[in-house]
C-alpha positions in Angstrom: 0.0 0.0 0.0 1.5 3.3 -1.0 0.4 6.2 1.2 2.3 8.9 -0.7 4.9 9.1 -3.5 7.1 11.9 -2.1 9.0 10.7 0.9 10.0 13.0 3.8 12.3 12.0 6.6 10.3 11.7 9.8 13.3 12.8 11.8 14.7 15.9 10.0 11.6 16.6 7.9 13.7 17.1 4.7 12.7 15.3 1.5 14.4 12.0 0.6 15.8 12.6 -2.8 15.8 10.1 -5.6 18.9 7.9 -5.3 19.4 8.5 -1.6 19.5 5.5 0.7 16.6 5.5 3.2 15.0 3.3 5.8 11.3 2.6 6.0 9.8 1.6 9.4 6.3 0.2 9.6 4.4 1.7 12.6 1.2 0.2 14.0 -1.5 2.1 15.9 -0.7 1.6 19.6 -4.2 0.3 20.4 -4.1 -3.5 20.9 -7.2 -4.1 18.7 -6.0 -1.9 15.9 -4.5 -3.2 12.6 -3.9 0.3 11.3 -0.4 1.1 10.2 1.7 3.6 8.4 5.3 3.9 7.2 7.9 6.4 8.5 10.9 7.1 6.4 14.4 8.1 7.5 17.7 9.0 5.8 20.1 6.2 6.0 23.1 8.2 4.8 25.1 10.7 6.8 24.9 14.4 6.0 28.2 16.3 5.9 29.4 17.1 9.4 26.9 14.7 11.1 28.0 11.9 13.4 24.9 9.7 12.7 22.2 9.3 10.1 18.6 10.3 10.8 17.8 6.6 11.2 20.6 6.1 13.7 19.5 9.1 15.7 15.9 7.9 15.7 17.0 4.5 16.9 19.1 6.1 19.7 16.2 8.2 20.8 14.0 5.1 21.0 16.6 3.2 23.0 17.0 6.1 25.4 13.3 6.4 25.9 13.0 2.6 26.4 15.7 2.4 29.0 14.6 5.5 30.9 11.0 4.4 31.2 
């Protein structure tokens, strides 16, 4: 199922250009009885001067939130 054709990074909100590597994460609605889902997209490549890609930063934030809860 295609939700939209133009992809935007859900971390930095910039567009994912054609030819750039990106990651797609399938997210389900948090309600237990729900089967609704959507995709989130993240840049997989580093930008100049950055230490981690948007995907790596997103994963790190999820891990920090999980361990601090």
